[in-house]
LOZADO-694617 format. One record per atom (N, C-alpha, C): residue number from 1; residue in three letters; atom name; z negated, x negated, y negated. Coordinates in steps of 0.02 Angstrom, whole numbers, padded with zeros to 5 digits. Example, Ala and Ser with C-alpha at 12.3 -4.5 7.8 and 13.67 -1.06 7.14 Angstrom:
BEGIN
(1, "ALA", "N", (-00390, -00660, 00284)),
(1, "ALA", "CA", (-00390, -00615, 00225)),
(1, "ALA", "C", (-00390, -00660, 00165)),
(2, "SER", "N", (-00354, -00642, 00112)),
(2, "SER", "CA", (-00357, -00684, 00053)),
(2, "SER", "C", (-00394, -00645, -00002)),
end
This chain:
BEGIN
(1, "MET", "N", (-02904, -07268, -06790)),
(1, "MET", "CA", (-02835, -07249, -06781)),
(1, "MET", "C", (-02789, -07305, -06804)),
(2, "SER", "N", (-02806, -07338, -06859)),
(2, "SER", "CA", (-02764, -07392, -06883)),
(2, "SER", "C", (-02767, -07452, -06836)),
(3, "ALA", "N", (-02821, -07462, -06802)),
(3, "ALA", "CA", (-02825, -07517, -06753)),
(3, "ALA", "C", (-02778, -07503, -06695)),
(4, "LEU", "N", (-02773, -07441, -06675)),
(4, "LEU", "CA", (-02728, -07422, -06620)),
(4, "LEU", "C", (-02655, -07433, -06641)),
(5, "LEU", "N", (-02638, -07413, -06702)),
(5, "LEU", "CA", (-02570, -07424, -06727)),
(5, "LEU", "C", (-02554, -07498, -06733)),
(6, "THR", "N", (-02602, -07537, -06755)),
(6, "THR", "CA", (-02592, -07609, -06761)),
(6, "THR", "C", (-02581, -07640, -06692)),
(7, "ALA", "N", (-02619, -07618, -06642)),
(7, "ALA", "CA", (-02611, -07644, -06574)),
(7, "ALA", "C", (-02543, -07625, -06545)),
(8, "VAL", "N", (-02521, -07563, -06556)),
(8, "VAL", "CA", (-02456, -07541, -06531)),
(8, "VAL", "C", (-02401, -07579, -06566)),
(9, "ASN", "N", (-02406, -07588, -06631)),
(9, "ASN", "CA", (-02356, -07624, -06669)),
(9, "ASN", "C", (-02352, -07697, -06646)),
(10, "THR", "N", (-02408, -07728, -06634)),
(10, "THR", "CA", (-02410, -07797, -06611)),
(10, "THR", "C", (-02379, -07803, -06541)),
(11, "ALA", "N", (-02396, -07756, -06498)),
(11, "ALA", "CA", (-02369, -07757, -06430)),
(11, "ALA", "C", (-02293, -07746, -06431)),
(12, "TYR", "N", (-02270, -07701, -06475)),
(12, "TYR", "CA", (-02198, -07688, -06480)),
(12, "TYR", "C", (-02161, -07751, -06502)),
(13, "HIS", "N", (-02185, -07784, -06553)),
(13, "HIS", "CA", (-02151, -07844, -06578)),
(13, "HIS", "C", (-02156, -07902, -06528)),
(14, "ALA", "N", (-02212, -07909, -06495)),
(14, "ALA", "CA", (-02219, -07962, -06446)),
(14, "ALA", "C", (-02172, -07950, -06387)),
(15, "GLY", "N", (-02165, -07888, -06365)),
(15, "GLY", "CA", (-02120, -07872, -06310)),
(15, "GLY", "C", (-02047, -07882, -06329)),
(16, "SER", "N", (-02028, -07865, -06390)),
(16, "SER", "CA", (-01958, -07872, -06410)),
(16, "SER", "C", (-01939, -07945, -06417)),
(17, "VAL", "N", (-01986, -07987, -06439)),
(17, "VAL", "CA", (-01970, -08059, -06445)),
(17, "VAL", "C", (-01960, -08089, -06375)),
(18, "ASP", "N", (-02000, -08068, -06327)),
(18, "ASP", "CA", (-01992, -08095, -06259)),
(18, "ASP", "C", (-01925, -08073, -06230)),
(19, "VAL", "N", (-01905, -08012, -06242)),
(19, "VAL", "CA", (-01841, -07988, -06215)),
(19, "VAL", "C", (-01783, -08026, -06248)),
(20, "LEU", "N", (-01786, -08035, -06313)),
(20, "LEU", "CA", (-01733, -08070, -06348)),
(20, "LEU", "C", (-01729, -08143, -06326)),
(21, "ALA", "N", (-01786, -08173, -06311)),
(21, "ALA", "CA", (-01786, -08243, -06291)),
(21, "ALA", "C", (-01756, -08252, -06221)),
(22, "GLN", "N", (-01755, -08201, -06180)),
(22, "GLN", "CA", (-01731, -08207, -06112)),
(22, "GLN", "C", (-01657, -08191, -06105)),
(23, "ILE", "N", (-01624, -08170, -06157)),
(23, "ILE", "CA", (-01553, -08151, -06151)),
(23, "ILE", "C", (-01510, -08212, -06134)),
(24, "GLY", "N", (-01520, -08269, -06165)),
(24, "GLY", "CA", (-01479, -08328, -06153)),
(24, "GLY", "C", (-01497, -08366, -06090)),
(25, "ASP", "N", (-01551, -08348, -06056)),
(25, "ASP", "CA", (-01573, -08385, -05998)),
(25, "ASP", "C", (-01546, -08358, -05932)),
(26, "GLN", "N", (-01502, -08310, -05935)),
(26, "GLN", "CA", (-01475, -08280, -05874)),
(26, "GLN", "C", (-01421, -08325, -05845)),
(27, "ASN", "N", (-01426, -08339, -05781)),
(27, "ASN", "CA", (-01374, -08378, -05747)),
(27, "ASN", "C", (-01319, -08331, -05725)),
(28, "PRO", "N", (-01256, -08353, -05728)),
(28, "PRO", "CA", (-01202, -08309, -05705)),
(28, "PRO", "C", (-01208, -08296, -05630)),
(29, "GLN", "N", (-01196, -08236, -05611)),
(29, "GLN", "CA", (-01199, -08216, -05541)),
(29, "GLN", "C", (-01128, -08207, -05514)),
(30, "PRO", "N", (-01116, -08229, -05452)),
(30, "PRO", "CA", (-01049, -08219, -05424)),
(30, "PRO", "C", (-01034, -08145, -05413)),
(31, "ILE", "N", (-00971, -08129, -05413)),
(31, "ILE", "CA", (-00948, -08061, -05401)),
(31, "ILE", "C", (-00966, -08042, -05329)),
(32, "PRO", "N", (-00990, -07982, -05316)),
(32, "PRO", "CA", (-01005, -07962, -05248)),
(32, "PRO", "C", (-00943, -07965, -05204)),
(33, "GLY", "N", (-00949, -07995, -05146)),
(33, "GLY", "CA", (-00893, -08001, -05100)),
(33, "GLY", "C", (-00852, -08063, -05110)),
(34, "LEU", "N", (-00870, -08106, -05159)),
(34, "LEU", "CA", (-00831, -08166, -05173)),
(34, "LEU", "C", (-00835, -08216, -05115)),
(35, "ASP", "N", (-00891, -08216, -05080)),
(35, "ASP", "CA", (-00898, -08262, -05024)),
(35, "ASP", "C", (-00848, -08245, -04968)),
(36, "LYS", "N", (-00833, -08181, -04960)),
(36, "LYS", "CA", (-00784, -08161, -04909)),
(36, "LYS", "C", (-00714, -08181, -04930)),
(37, "PHE", "N", (-00700, -08180, -04995)),
(37, "PHE", "CA", (-00635, -08203, -05019)),
(37, "PHE", "C", (-00627, -08278, -05007)),
(38, "GLY", "N", (-00681, -08316, -05020)),
(38, "GLY", "CA", (-00679, -08388, -05006)),
(38, "GLY", "C", (-00669, -08402, -04933)),
(39, "LEU", "N", (-00700, -08362, -04890)),
(39, "LEU", "CA", (-00691, -08369, -04818)),
(39, "LEU", "C", (-00618, -08355, -04799)),
(40, "LEU", "N", (-00589, -08303, -04828)),
(40, "LEU", "CA", (-00519, -08287, -04815)),
(40, "LEU", "C", (-00473, -08344, -04837)),
(41, "MET", "N", (-00487, -08372, -04895)),
(41, "MET", "CA", (-00445, -08427, -04920)),
(41, "MET", "C", (-00451, -08489, -04875)),
(42, "SER", "N", (-00511, -08502, -04849)),
(42, "SER", "CA", (-00518, -08560, -04804)),
(42, "SER", "C", (-00482, -08548, -04739)),
(43, "TRP", "N", (-00482, -08486, -04715)),
(43, "TRP", "CA", (-00444, -08470, -04654)),
(43, "TRP", "C", (-00369, -08478, -04667)),
(44, "LEU", "N", (-00345, -08456, -04725)),
(44, "LEU", "CA", (-00274, -08463, -04740)),
(44, "LEU", "C", (-00254, -08537, -04745)),
(45, "LYS", "N", (-00297, -08577, -04775)),
(45, "LYS", "CA", (-00283, -08649, -04780)),
(45, "LYS", "C", (-00281, -08680, -04711)),
(46, "TYR", "N", (-00329, -08662, -04668)),
(46, "TYR", "CA", (-00330, -08688, -04600)),
(46, "TYR", "C", (-00267, -08666, -04562)),
(47, "GLY", "N", (-00248, -08604, -04571)),
(47, "GLY", "CA", (-00187, -08580, -04539)),
(47, "GLY", "C", (-00125, -08616, -04563)),
(48, "GLY", "N", (-00122, -08629, -04628)),
(48, "GLY", "CA", (-00065, -08666, -04656)),
(48, "GLY", "C", (-00060, -08737, -04629)),
(49, "ILE", "N", (-00117, -08770, -04623)),
(49, "ILE", "CA", (-00117, -08837, -04595)),
(49, "ILE", "C", (-00097, -08836, -04522)),
(50, "PHE", "N", (-00120, -08785, -04485)),
(50, "PHE", "CA", (-00102, -08778, -04415)),
(50, "PHE", "C", (-00026, -08769, -04408)),
(51, "VAL", "N", (00002, -08727, -04450)),
(51, "VAL", "CA", (00075, -08715, -04447)),
(51, "VAL", "C", (00114, -08778, -04466)),
(52, "ALA", "N", (00089, -08816, -04515)),
(52, "ALA", "CA", (00123, -08877, -04534)),
(52, "ALA", "C", (00122, -08928, -04478)),
(53, "VAL", "N", (00065, -08934, -04443)),
(53, "VAL", "CA", (00061, -08980, -04386)),
(53, "VAL", "C", (00108, -08958, -04331)),
(54, "CYS", "N", (00110, -08892, -04318)),
(54, "CYS", "CA", (00157, -08866, -04268)),
(54, "CYS", "C", (00229, -08881, -04288)),
(55, "GLY", "N", (00244, -08878, -04352)),
(55, "GLY", "CA", (00311, -08894, -04376)),
(55, "GLY", "C", (00329, -08967, -04364)),
(56, "VAL", "N", (00281, -09012, -04374)),
(56, "VAL", "CA", (00294, -09083, -04360)),
(56, "VAL", "C", (00307, -09093, -04285)),
(57, "ILE", "N", (00268, -09059, -04243)),
(57, "ILE", "CA", (00277, -09066, -04171)),
(57, "ILE", "C", (00345, -09039, -04149)),
(58, "VAL", "N", (00363, -08981, -04174)),
(58, "VAL", "CA", (00429, -08952, -04157)),
(58, "VAL", "C", (00485, -08997, -04182)),
(59, "GLY", "N", (00477, -09023, -04242)),
(59, "GLY", "CA", (00528, -09069, -04269)),
(59, "GLY", "C", (00534, -09132, -04227)),
(60, "ALA", "N", (00478, -09157, -04203)),
(60, "ALA", "CA", (00480, -09217, -04161)),
(60, "ALA", "C", (00515, -09202, -04094)),
(61, "ILE", "N", (00502, -09143, -04066)),
(61, "ILE", "CA", (00536, -09124, -04004)),
(61, "ILE", "C", (00611, -09118, -04016)),
(62, "MET", "N", (00630, -09087, -04072)),
(62, "MET", "CA", (00701, -09080, -04087)),
(62, "MET", "C", (00733, -09149, -04099)),
(63, "LEU", "N", (00697, -09194, -04131)),
(63, "LEU", "CA", (00723, -09262, -04143)),
(63, "LEU", "C", (00733, -09299, -04077)),
(64, "ALA", "N", (00686, -09291, -04031)),
(64, "ALA", "CA", (00692, -09323, -03966)),
(64, "ALA", "C", (00752, -09294, -03928)),
(65, "MET", "N", (00762, -09229, -03933)),
(65, "MET", "CA", (00819, -09198, -03899)),
(65, "MET", "C", (00885, -09220, -03930)),
(66, "GLU", "N", (00885, -09231, -03996)),
(66, "GLU", "CA", (00946, -09256, -04029)),
(66, "GLU", "C", (00962, -09326, -04006)),
(67, "ARG", "N", (00911, -09367, -03998)),
(67, "ARG", "CA", (00922, -09437, -03976)),
(67, "ARG", "C", (00949, -09440, -03905)),
(68, "ASN", "N", (00928, -09392, -03863)),
(68, "ASN", "CA", (00953, -09391, -03794)),
(68, "ASN", "C", (01022, -09360, -03790)),
(69, "GLY", "N", (01044, -09329, -03843)),
(69, "GLY", "CA", (01110, -09298, -03844)),
(69, "GLY", "C", (01112, -09229, -03813)),
(70, "THR", "N", (01053, -09200, -03800)),
(70, "THR", "CA", (01052, -09134, -03769)),
(70, "THR", "C", (01052, -09078, -03821)),
(71, "ARG", "N", (01045, -09095, -03884)),
(71, "ARG", "CA", (01042, -09043, -03935)),
(71, "ARG", "C", (01068, -09071, -04001)),
(72, "ASP", "N", (01105, -09029, -04036)),
(72, "ASP", "CA", (01125, -09045, -04104)),
(72, "ASP", "C", (01080, -09005, -04151)),
(73, "GLY", "N", (01050, -09038, -04198)),
(73, "GLY", "CA", (01004, -09001, -04243)),
(73, "GLY", "C", (00982, -09044, -04301)),
(74, "ASP", "N", (00932, -09021, -04332)),
(74, "ASP", "CA", (00906, -09056, -04392)),
(74, "ASP", "C", (00832, -09071, -04383)),
(75, "GLY", "N", (00815, -09110, -04333)),
(75, "GLY", "CA", (00745, -09128, -04320)),
(75, "GLY", "C", (00714, -09166, -04377)),
(76, "LYS", "N", (00752, -09212, -04408)),
(76, "LYS", "CA", (00725, -09251, -04464)),
(76, "LYS", "C", (00707, -09206, -04523)),
(77, "ASN", "N", (00752, -09158, -04536)),
(77, "ASN", "CA", (00739, -09113, -04593)),
(77, "ASN", "C", (00677, -09070, -04580)),
(78, "ARG", "N", (00667, -09049, -04519)),
(78, "ARG", "CA", (00608, -09009, -04503)),
(78, "ARG", "C", (00544, -09049, -04510)),
(79, "ILE", "N", (00545, -09111, -04489)),
(79, "ILE", "CA", (00486, -09154, -04496)),
(79, "ILE", "C", (00471, -09165, -04569)),
(80, "ILE", "N", (00521, -09180, -04609)),
(80, "ILE", "CA", (00510, -09191, -04681)),
(80, "ILE", "C", (00484, -09128, -04714)),
(81, "ALA", "N", (00513, -09070, -04697)),
(81, "ALA", "CA", (00490, -09007, -04727)),
(81, "ALA", "C", (00417, -08993, -04708)),
(82, "ALA", "N", (00399, -09007, -04645)),
(82, "ALA", "CA", (00330, -08995, -04624)),
(82, "ALA", "C", (00281, -09041, -04660)),
(83, "MET", "N", (00301, -09103, -04671)),
(83, "MET", "CA", (00258, -09150, -04706)),
(83, "MET", "C", (00250, -09130, -04779)),
(84, "ILE", "N", (00303, -09108, -04810)),
(84, "ILE", "CA", (00299, -09085, -04880)),
(84, "ILE", "C", (00253, -09023, -04884)),
(85, "ALA", "N", (00260, -08978, -04835)),
(85, "ALA", "CA", (00217, -08919, -04834)),
(85, "ALA", "C", (00144, -08938, -04826)),
(86, "ALA", "N", (00129, -08987, -04784)),
(86, "ALA", "CA", (00060, -09009, -04774)),
(86, "ALA", "C", (00031, -09039, -04839)),
(87, "VAL", "N", (00072, -09077, -04875)),
(87, "VAL", "CA", (00048, -09106, -04938)),
(87, "VAL", "C", (00035, -09051, -04989)),
(88, "VAL", "N", (00079, -09002, -04994)),
(88, "VAL", "CA", (00070, -08947, -05041)),
(88, "VAL", "C", (00008, -08906, -05024)),
(89, "ILE", "N", (-00003, -08893, -04960)),
(89, "ILE", "CA", (-00063, -08855, -04939)),
(89, "ILE", "C", (-00126, -08895, -04956)),
(90, "GLY", "N", (-00124, -08960, -04944)),
(90, "GLY", "CA", (-00183, -09001, -04958)),
(90, "GLY", "C", (-00198, -09008, -05032)),
(91, "LEU", "N", (-00146, -09009, -05074)),
(91, "LEU", "CA", (-00156, -09018, -05146)),
(91, "LEU", "C", (-00167, -08953, -05183)),
(92, "ALA", "N", (-00156, -08896, -05152)),
(92, "ALA", "CA", (-00161, -08832, -05187)),
(92, "ALA", "C", (-00228, -08820, -05221)),
(93, "PRO", "N", (-00285, -08831, -05188)),
(93, "PRO", "CA", (-00350, -08820, -05223)),
(93, "PRO", "C", (-00360, -08865, -05283)),
(94, "SER", "N", (-00339, -08928, -05276)),
(94, "SER", "CA", (-00347, -08975, -05333)),
(94, "SER", "C", (-00303, -08955, -05392)),
(95, "VAL", "N", (-00243, -08934, -05378)),
(95, "VAL", "CA", (-00197, -08914, -05432)),
(95, "VAL", "C", (-00224, -08852, -05468)),
(96, "ILE", "N", (-00248, -08803, -05430)),
(96, "ILE", "CA", (-00275, -08742, -05460)),
(96, "ILE", "C", (-00337, -08758, -05501)),
(97, "ASN", "N", (-00380, -08801, -05477)),
(97, "ASN", "CA", (-00441, -08821, -05515)),
(97, "ASN", "C", (-00422, -08855, -05580)),
(98, "GLN", "N", (-00372, -08898, -05579)),
(98, "GLN", "CA", (-00350, -08932, -05640)),
(98, "GLN", "C", (-00319, -08883, -05690)),
(99, "LEU", "N", (-00281, -08835, -05665)),
(99, "LEU", "CA", (-00250, -08787, -05710)),
(99, "LEU", "C", (-00300, -08738, -05740)),
(100, "SER", "N", (-00353, -08724, -05703)),
(100, "SER", "CA", (-00402, -08675, -05728)),
(100, "SER", "C", (-00451, -08705, -05778)),
(101, "SER", "N", (-00457, -08770, -05781)),
(101, "SER", "CA", (-00504, -08800, -05829)),
(101, "SER", "C", (-00471, -08824, -05891)),
end
């Protein structure tokens, strides 16, 4: 009977040491659905770049119409605003990464 108790006691302690040794070896797992959030963010960035490029094109058309005298407007301001927006969209991930670390 004492041999059985000794075997159970040894197995219990051996098992608990293995469990305690594995606690720090766990790799962090991403949150479920995080890949879909990343996909959404990439779509938003693509859409923002698309809109900025469209803004440059519209500004260029307005600038050409201003030069011909067929339209009064602010083509230069629209081009500058679209370029600033493109820079902000492009730098957004880098800025957020720097702020989070």
